[in-house]
Phi, psi and omega in degrees: 000132179270122184267150175285133179297151183297322182300323181293320178293323177292323175294319177299316180295319178296318179292324177296315182292318180295324176296317178294318179294320177297318182292322181291327181275342184251346183285143171265333185278128182296326179291322175293325175297318180295322176295322180295323177296320176299320176298322179292323176293325177292328175297319176295323180297319180298318177299313180299318181290322179296314181287327174296324177290326181285319184285168179269028176280163176295145181297336180289342182297309177297324180292327177296314179297320181293319177293324175297318179293324177295317175297315176301319178294320178296315178293324176298316178295321179295316178292319181292317178295327178294318178297317178301314181294325178292318179291323176297321178298326181273319189255347181059032175206153174242010176280130187289335181279350177260355181271120182229044183293329186264005180275153181280000000 
């Protein structure tokens, strides 16, 4: 079986992370920001799987970390969407530059 070189996986992961970071910093929509954060967490998952395959560690080690991050991402998305829904009920918008709940 031909394996993908580690450098290719790291470049892919870096591009995926930078795409998510760009999306999180440039989006006005709160749901788009949450999706960009999920993309960044998926880049971390690719790194964990790549390094677990490269090291002489048991293969389950990388999978355990990935499952933990997937659970963390799911809970983050649930809490984030609940916050977005609560803000939408009060402000009638999901654009982050229009939300001024903490201003005097």
